[in-house]
N, C-alpha and C positions, 0 to 999 in steps of 0.2 A: 670301211663302206661295204668290203664285201661282208660282214657279220651281219648288221642289217639288214642284205639280203635274204641271209641262210638264218637271223633271226625271223623273218616275218613271211618266210615260203620254204624251209623244209618243217617236215614233221617234230623231231624232236625237237625246235624253233619254238611253234606252234605252239607245241605240250609246258615248254620252259617257258609262256605268256600268258598260258591259266596258270602254269601254279604260282609265276609271280602275281600275277590275278589274287588267289584263292587263298594268298598268305595276307593279301594285302587287306582284303575282303575281309578275312578272318581274326586279325588284328580293330582292326575298327568296329569290328561288332563287341568283343572282348572287352574294348576300352570302352566302349560303350556303357555294356553290362556293369562295372565294374565304376565308373565313374556316377553311376545312379544310386548302386547297393551301394558307395561312401555318400551321398546326400541320405537317401534313405535312413540311417544311423544314426547321424546327424542331430 
């Protein structure tokens, strides 16, 4: 339980959450871009 508190309250925890969110958004964007390109080639 202490890990969750540290994750949301400490600076390093908040930076980690920001990086995780950024990677998820970037992966979704790249996936959408790739799927659109595959559809256009058909």
